[in-house]
BANUBA-469915 format. One record per residue: residue in one letter; x, y, z of N, C-alpha, C in turn. Coordinates in nm, 3 decimals. Example, Ala and Ser with C-alpha at 12.3 -4.5 7.8 and 13.67 -1.06 7.14 Angstrom:
<sites>
("A" (1.319 -0.569 0.780) (1.230 -0.450 0.780) (1.320 -0.330 0.780)) ("S" (1.285 -0.225 0.708) (1.367 -0.106 0.714) (1.290 0.003 0.787)) 
</sites>
This chain:
<sites>
("M" (3.240 -0.326 -0.441) (3.278 -0.388 -0.317) (3.175 -0.494 -0.282)) ("T" (3.222 -0.607 -0.239) (3.133 -0.718 -0.204) (3.069 -0.691 -0.068)) ("P" (2.959 -0.758 -0.039) (2.897 -0.739 0.092) (2.990 -0.777 0.206)) ("M" (3.073 -0.881 0.185) (3.166 -0.923 0.289) (3.273 -0.814 0.311)) ("G" (3.322 -0.754 0.203) (3.420 -0.647 0.214) (3.361 -0.525 0.285)) ("M" (3.235 -0.495 0.257) (3.166 -0.384 0.323) (3.154 -0.411 0.472)) ("A" (3.118 -0.534 0.509) (3.105 -0.570 0.650) (3.239 -0.557 0.722)) ("K" (3.347 -0.605 0.659) (3.480 -0.595 0.720) (3.520 -0.449 0.739)) ("M" (3.489 -0.365 0.640) (3.524 -0.224 0.651) (3.448 -0.158 0.768)) ("L" (3.316 -0.188 0.779) (3.237 -0.128 0.886) (3.279 -0.178 1.023)) ("L" (3.305 -0.309 1.034) (3.343 -0.364 1.163) (3.485 -0.321 1.201)) ("G" (3.569 -0.293 1.104) (3.705 -0.249 1.131) (3.712 -0.103 1.175)) ("R" (3.608 -0.029 1.154) (3.603 0.113 1.193) (3.482 0.133 1.284)) ("P" (3.503 0.121 1.413) (3.390 0.131 1.506) (3.313 0.262 1.496)) ("A" (3.381 0.372 1.468) (3.311 0.501 1.460) (3.215 0.504 1.342)) ("V" (3.260 0.451 1.228) (3.172 0.448 1.110) (3.057 0.352 1.134)) ("F" (3.087 0.236 1.193) (2.983 0.137 1.223) (2.880 0.197 1.320)) ("G" (2.929 0.262 1.427) (2.838 0.324 1.524) (2.755 0.434 1.462)) ("G" (2.817 0.514 1.375) (2.742 0.619 1.307) (2.632 0.563 1.219)) ("C" (2.662 0.452 1.150) (2.561 0.388 1.064) (2.447 0.333 1.147)) ("V" (2.479 0.272 1.261) (2.374 0.217 1.347) (2.284 0.329 1.400)) ("V" (2.344 0.439 1.446) (2.266 0.551 1.497) (2.179 0.610 1.386)) ("A" (2.234 0.622 1.264) (2.158 0.676 1.152) (2.040 0.587 1.119)) ("L" (2.061 0.454 1.118) (1.951 0.362 1.088) (1.844 0.369 1.197)) ("L" (1.885 0.379 1.322) (1.786 0.394 1.429) (1.703 0.520 1.409)) ("G" (1.769 0.628 1.372) (1.698 0.753 1.348) (1.600 0.744 1.233)) ("V" (1.642 0.681 1.125) (1.555 0.668 1.008) (1.434 0.583 1.040)) ("F" (1.454 0.471 1.111) (1.343 0.382 1.140) (1.252 0.433 1.250)) ("S" (1.302 0.525 1.334) (1.216 0.580 1.439) (1.143 0.705 1.392)) ("A" (1.167 0.749 1.270) (1.104 0.871 1.219) (0.953 0.852 1.210)) ("T" (0.882 0.953 1.251) (0.736 0.952 1.235) (0.700 1.066 1.142)) ("S" (0.596 1.045 1.068) (0.553 1.150 0.977) (0.407 1.182 1.003)) ("A" (0.373 1.307 0.985) (0.235 1.349 0.999) (0.167 1.332 0.864)) ("R" (0.054 1.267 0.866) (-0.020 1.244 0.743) (-0.154 1.315 0.751)) ("A" (-0.198 1.361 0.638) (-0.333 1.418 0.632) (-0.432 1.304 0.647)) ("E" (-0.537 1.329 0.723) (-0.637 1.228 0.751) (-0.771 1.276 0.697)) ("M" (-0.836 1.191 0.619) (-0.968 1.225 0.565) (-1.069 1.220 0.679)) ("L" (-1.135 1.332 0.705) (-1.235 1.338 0.810) (-1.374 1.307 0.757)) ("L" (-1.403 1.360 0.639) (-1.538 1.351 0.587) (-1.537 1.375 0.437)) ("A" (-1.616 1.301 0.364) (-1.631 1.323 0.220) (-1.775 1.291 0.182)) ("D" (-1.831 1.372 0.093) (-1.968 1.349 0.051) (-1.991 1.407 -0.087)) ("T" (-2.061 1.334 -0.168) (-2.111 1.383 -0.296) (-2.261 1.356 -0.295)) ("A" (-2.340 1.458 -0.319) (-2.485 1.443 -0.304) (-2.559 1.493 -0.426)) ("L" (-2.663 1.419 -0.460) (-2.756 1.459 -0.565) (-2.864 1.544 -0.499)) ("V" (-2.888 1.661 -0.556) (-2.986 1.753 -0.500) (-3.108 1.754 -0.592)) ("N" (-3.225 1.735 -0.533) (-3.352 1.743 -0.605) (-3.430 1.856 -0.541)) ("G" (-3.437 1.971 -0.610) (-3.503 2.088 -0.552) (-3.406 2.160 -0.460)) ("T" (-3.439 2.166 -0.331) (-3.353 2.229 -0.232) (-3.316 2.126 -0.126)) ("S" (-3.190 2.131 -0.085) (-3.140 2.035 0.012) (-3.055 2.107 0.115)) ("S" (-3.067 2.065 0.242) (-2.983 2.118 0.348) (-2.935 2.000 0.431)) ("D" (-2.803 1.983 0.440) (-2.746 1.870 0.513) (-2.645 1.920 0.616)) ("S" (-2.644 1.856 0.733) (-2.548 1.887 0.838) (-2.469 1.761 0.870)) ("F" (-2.339 1.778 0.886) (-2.249 1.668 0.918) (-2.165 1.708 1.038)) ("S" (-2.137 1.613 1.125) (-2.047 1.642 1.236) (-1.919 1.561 1.215)) ("F" (-1.806 1.616 1.263) (-1.680 1.545 1.253) (-1.595 1.578 1.374)) ("N" (-1.511 1.484 1.413) (-1.424 1.500 1.530) (-1.280 1.520 1.485)) ("V" (-1.212 1.610 1.553) (-1.072 1.639 1.527) (-0.992 1.587 1.646)) ("P" (-0.890 1.501 1.624) (-0.819 1.439 1.736) (-0.719 1.529 1.809)) ("S" (-0.664 1.629 1.741) (-0.563 1.716 1.802) (-0.564 1.851 1.731)) ("A" (-0.481 1.942 1.779) (-0.472 2.073 1.714) (-0.414 2.056 1.575)) ("G" (-0.461 2.138 1.482) (-0.411 2.129 1.345) (-0.491 2.216 1.251)) ("T" (-0.486 2.179 1.124) (-0.554 2.254 1.019) (-0.647 2.161 0.942)) ("V" (-0.767 2.209 0.916) (-0.862 2.134 0.834) (-0.870 2.202 0.698)) ("E" (-0.863 2.122 0.594) (-0.881 2.171 0.457) (-1.017 2.124 0.408)) ("A" (-1.098 2.218 0.363) (-1.230 2.186 0.308) (-1.229 2.216 0.159)) ("Q" (-1.261 2.116 0.078) (-1.273 2.134 -0.067) (-1.420 2.118 -0.102)) ("V" (-1.477 2.222 -0.161) (-1.619 2.224 -0.195) (-1.633 2.250 -0.344)) ("A" (-1.723 2.176 -0.409) (-1.740 2.193 -0.553) (-1.886 2.183 -0.593)) ("N" (-1.928 2.274 -0.679) (-2.058 2.272 -0.744) (-2.034 2.202 -0.878)) ("L" (-2.085 2.081 -0.892) (-2.055 1.999 -1.010) (-2.157 2.022 -1.121)) ("D" (-2.111 2.023 -1.242) (-2.194 2.049 -1.360) (-2.263 1.920 -1.405)) ("W" (-2.363 1.875 -1.328) (-2.439 1.757 -1.367) (-2.579 1.765 -1.314)) ("P" (-2.683 1.748 -1.385) (-2.690 1.766 -1.529) (-2.666 1.911 -1.567)) ("Q" (-2.668 1.999 -1.466) (-2.628 2.138 -1.485) (-2.584 2.191 -1.349)) ("W" (-2.527 2.313 -1.345) (-2.483 2.371 -1.219) (-2.601 2.388 -1.124)) ("L" (-2.573 2.379 -0.995) (-2.673 2.415 -0.897) (-2.698 2.565 -0.905)) ("N" (-2.819 2.609 -0.878) (-2.847 2.753 -0.877) (-2.776 2.821 -0.761)) ("A" (-2.763 2.751 -0.648) (-2.696 2.807 -0.531) (-2.637 2.694 -0.449)) ("L" (-2.519 2.720 -0.392) (-2.453 2.624 -0.303) (-2.381 2.703 -0.195)) ("T" (-2.409 2.671 -0.070) (-2.339 2.734 0.042) (-2.282 2.625 0.131)) ("F" (-2.165 2.655 0.186) (-2.095 2.560 0.273) (-2.043 2.638 0.393)) ("Q" (-2.055 2.578 0.512) (-2.011 2.645 0.634) (-1.959 2.541 0.731)) ("T" (-1.848 2.571 0.798) (-1.800 2.487 0.908) (-1.803 2.571 1.035)) ("S" (-1.837 2.503 1.145) (-1.853 2.578 1.270) (-1.832 2.488 1.390)) ("T" (-1.817 2.553 1.505) (-1.824 2.486 1.634) (-1.968 2.504 1.680)) ("A" (-1.995 2.470 1.804) (-2.131 2.488 1.856) (-2.169 2.636 1.864)) ("N" (-2.067 2.726 1.872) (-2.101 2.867 1.889) (-2.020 2.964 1.802)) ("Q" (-1.946 2.914 1.703) (-1.864 3.004 1.620) (-1.850 2.949 1.478)) ("V" (-1.868 3.038 1.380) (-1.845 3.001 1.240) (-1.695 3.009 1.212)) ("L" (-1.637 2.902 1.157) (-1.494 2.898 1.126) (-1.464 2.937 0.983)) ("S" (-1.548 2.893 0.891) (-1.530 2.929 0.749) (-1.662 2.910 0.676)) ("S" (-1.676 2.983 0.566) (-1.797 2.968 0.485) (-1.765 3.006 0.341)) ("W" (-1.847 2.954 0.251) (-1.831 2.980 0.108) (-1.967 2.970 0.043)) ("S" (-1.990 3.055 -0.057) (-2.117 3.052 -0.131) (-2.090 3.059 -0.280)) ("D" (-2.160 2.978 -0.353) (-2.158 2.982 -0.500) (-2.300 3.019 -0.541)) ("L" (-2.330 3.148 -0.536) (-2.465 3.194 -0.565) (-2.485 3.227 -0.712)) ("D" (-2.377 3.236 -0.789) (-2.385 3.263 -0.932) (-2.293 3.165 -1.006)) ("P" (-2.340 3.043 -1.030) (-2.253 2.941 -1.088) (-2.203 2.975 -1.228)) ("Q" (-2.271 3.061 -1.297) (-2.226 3.097 -1.432) (-2.103 3.187 -1.429)) ("A" (-2.073 3.247 -1.313) (-1.958 3.336 -1.301) (-1.826 3.261 -1.298)) ("G" (-1.829 3.129 -1.276) (-1.707 3.049 -1.286) (-1.644 3.010 -1.154)) ("A" (-1.689 3.062 -1.042) (-1.632 3.023 -0.912) (-1.709 2.903 -0.858)) ("N" (-1.689 2.787 -0.922) (-1.770 2.670 -0.890) (-1.706 2.576 -0.789)) ("S" (-1.586 2.610 -0.740) (-1.522 2.530 -0.636) (-1.434 2.619 -0.551)) ("E" (-1.403 2.571 -0.433) (-1.324 2.651 -0.339) (-1.251 2.557 -0.245)) ("I" (-1.133 2.600 -0.200) (-1.059 2.530 -0.096) (-1.045 2.627 0.020)) ("L" (-1.091 2.584 0.137) (-1.088 2.665 0.258) (-0.996 2.598 0.361)) ("Y" (-0.923 2.678 0.437) (-0.838 2.627 0.545) (-0.877 2.695 0.675)) ("F" (-0.881 2.619 0.783) (-0.907 2.679 0.913) (-0.839 2.597 1.022)) ("K" (-0.794 2.668 1.126) (-0.725 2.607 1.239) (-0.827 2.552 1.337)) ("V" (-0.794 2.437 1.396) (-0.884 2.372 1.490) (-0.807 2.322 1.612)) ("Q" (-0.880 2.299 1.718) (-0.833 2.233 1.839) (-0.910 2.101 1.851)) ("P" (-0.868 2.010 1.937) (-0.944 1.884 1.950) (-1.090 1.912 1.985)) ("G" (-1.180 1.840 1.923) (-1.322 1.858 1.952) (-1.411 1.820 1.836)) ("T" (-1.539 1.852 1.852) (-1.641 1.821 1.751) (-1.675 1.947 1.674)) ("Y" (-1.686 1.933 1.543) (-1.716 2.044 1.453) (-1.830 2.003 1.362)) ("F" (-1.886 2.102 1.293) (-2.001 2.077 1.207) (-1.979 2.138 1.069)) ("A" (-2.024 2.065 0.968) (-2.022 2.113 0.830) (-2.167 2.117 0.782)) ("D" (-2.209 2.232 0.732) (-2.346 2.250 0.683) (-2.342 2.286 0.536)) ("V" (-2.423 2.215 0.456) (-2.429 2.239 0.313) (-2.574 2.263 0.275)) ("T" (-2.598 2.373 0.204) (-2.731 2.402 0.152) (-2.718 2.420 0.002)) ("A" (-2.805 2.353 -0.073) (-2.797 2.357 -0.219) (-2.937 2.372 -0.278)) ("T" (-2.943 2.446 -0.389) (-3.068 2.462 -0.463) (-3.043 2.428 -0.609)) ("A" (-3.116 2.330 -0.658) (-3.103 2.289 -0.798) (-3.199 2.372 -0.883)) ("G" (-3.171 2.376 -1.010) (-3.257 2.452 -1.102) (-3.272 2.376 -1.232)) ("G" (-3.313 2.447 -1.332) (-3.329 2.385 -1.463) (-3.457 2.305 -1.473)) ("P" (-3.479 2.247 -1.591) (-3.605 2.175 -1.613) (-3.619 2.049 -1.527)) ("L" (-3.507 1.986 -1.491) (-3.514 1.864 -1.411) (-3.513 1.893 -1.261)) ("G" (-3.465 2.009 -1.223) (-3.455 2.042 -1.080) (-3.353 1.955 -1.008)) ("L" (-3.247 1.914 -1.081) (-3.143 1.829 -1.022) (-3.008 1.898 -1.029)) ("G" (-2.921 1.863 -0.935) (-2.784 1.914 -0.934) (-2.698 1.825 -0.845)) ("L" (-2.569 1.854 -0.844) (-2.474 1.769 -0.772) (-2.367 1.856 -0.708)) ("Y" (-2.333 1.824 -0.583) (-2.219 1.891 -0.518) (-2.131 1.785 -0.452)) ("S" (-2.009 1.827 -0.421) (-1.914 1.738 -0.357) (-1.830 1.819 -0.258)) ("F" (-1.792 1.757 -0.145) (-1.698 1.821 -0.054) (-1.617 1.715 0.020)) ("T" (-1.496 1.755 0.059) (-1.410 1.669 0.141) (-1.349 1.756 0.251)) ("L" (-1.330 1.696 0.366) (-1.262 1.760 0.478) (-1.142 1.674 0.514)) ("T" (-1.024 1.735 0.515) (-0.900 1.665 0.546) (-0.831 1.735 0.662)) ("F" (-0.778 1.656 0.755) (-0.712 1.711 0.874) (-0.561 1.684 0.869)) ("A" (-0.482 1.787 0.901) (-0.337 1.773 0.913) (-0.296 1.823 1.051)) ("P" (-0.224 1.741 1.129) (-0.182 1.785 1.263) (-0.094 1.909 1.258)) ("A" (-0.100 1.991 1.363) (-0.024 2.116 1.366) (0.125 2.091 1.387)) ("V" (0.160 1.997 1.471) (0.300 1.973 1.505) (0.347 1.845 1.438)) ("V" (0.456 1.857 1.367) (0.516 1.740 1.304) (0.628 1.693 1.395)) ("P" (0.612 1.579 1.461) (0.717 1.533 1.551) (0.841 1.490 1.472)) ("L" (0.957 1.536 1.516) (1.082 1.503 1.447) (1.184 1.443 1.543)) ("P" (1.152 1.334 1.610) (1.248 1.278 1.704) (1.371 1.221 1.636)) ("S" (1.360 1.183 1.512) (1.473 1.121 1.445) (1.579 1.222 1.403)) ("S" (1.547 1.350 1.397) (1.645 1.448 1.352) (1.765 1.453 1.444)) ("F" (1.745 1.438 1.574) (1.857 1.438 1.668) (1.951 1.321 1.638)) ("W" (1.893 1.203 1.616) (1.976 1.085 1.592) (2.052 1.097 1.460)) ("L" (1.988 1.152 1.360) (2.057 1.169 1.232) (2.170 1.271 1.244)) ("L" (2.149 1.378 1.320) (2.254 1.476 1.342) (2.370 1.413 1.419)) ("L" (2.339 1.338 1.523) (2.444 1.271 1.600) (2.524 1.175 1.513)) ("A" (2.456 1.099 1.428) (2.526 1.006 1.339) (2.618 1.081 1.244)) ("G" (2.574 1.193 1.191) (2.657 1.271 1.100) (2.780 1.326 1.170)) ("I" (2.763 1.371 1.292) (2.877 1.423 1.367) (2.978 1.311 1.394)) ("V" (2.930 1.195 1.436) (3.020 1.082 1.464) (3.095 1.042 1.338)) ("V" (3.025 1.028 1.228) (3.088 0.983 1.104) (3.189 1.085 1.052)) ("L" (3.164 1.214 1.069) (3.255 1.315 1.017) (3.369 1.351 1.112)) ("I" (3.344 1.356 1.241) (3.443 1.404 1.336) (3.544 1.296 1.377)) ("V" (3.498 1.176 1.406) (3.587 1.073 1.459) (3.702 1.041 1.364)) ("P" (3.681 1.021 1.235) (3.796 0.994 1.148) (3.896 1.111 1.145)) ("V" (3.847 1.235 1.156) (3.936 1.350 1.159) (4.020 1.349 1.285)) ("L" (3.959 1.315 1.398) (4.032 1.309 1.523) (4.141 1.202 1.519)) ("R" (4.118 1.093 1.451) (4.218 0.986 1.441) (4.341 1.030 1.361)) ("T" (4.325 1.123 1.269) (4.438 1.166 1.187) (4.521 1.276 1.252)) ("L" (4.474 1.335 1.361) (4.550 1.440 1.431) (4.672 1.379 1.499)) ("P" (4.785 1.451 1.503) (4.903 1.398 1.570) (4.882 1.392 1.721)) ("D" (4.950 1.297 1.783) (4.940 1.283 1.928) (5.002 1.403 1.995)) ("A" (4.956 1.436 2.115) (5.009 1.549 2.191) (5.151 1.523 2.239)) ("E" (5.189 1.393 2.256) (5.323 1.359 2.304) (5.430 1.395 2.202)) ("G" (5.399 1.388 2.076) (5.497 1.413 1.971) (5.518 1.560 1.944)) ("C" (5.438 1.646 2.001) (5.449 1.790 1.974) (5.550 1.852 2.070)) ("S" (5.632 1.944 2.020) (5.726 2.016 2.106) (5.688 2.162 2.107)) ("A" (5.704 2.223 2.224) (5.667 2.364 2.236) (5.789 2.453 2.238)) 
</sites>
């Protein structure tokens, strides 16, 4: 079908045209929740290191923390990670035996708007006394707004119901 034929068909059927317009409005007004990177760090440790980071969360949601003890030039002897508020620990992880194989972890915790803290303590070993760790904090909002779902539902109802109603016989032609 040519574009001109498609336009004539849509304009000739107001219900289909209206349904398409409502559906397009719904699709273009859709909002999506995206994960937002709050903090990321990769640090070289010489001997023992302790670092504190603060991060702000804009709304209620979930924070994902990915922590890894990296094998360069060898595993750290110890790595601990903790997230907290000013007065409460939200999550923590320790890699105190890197040879056991638990060299990374993903932690999830619920948050409200506010300021939070991430604390990392690492101890390097080996002949060089060097090691490497990495962590990232990602935030995902708790509520995913779906304002477009109503418009898409309305468009579907219009497109499906109106043509059916047009094919029903008139009430005047029915005899009881």
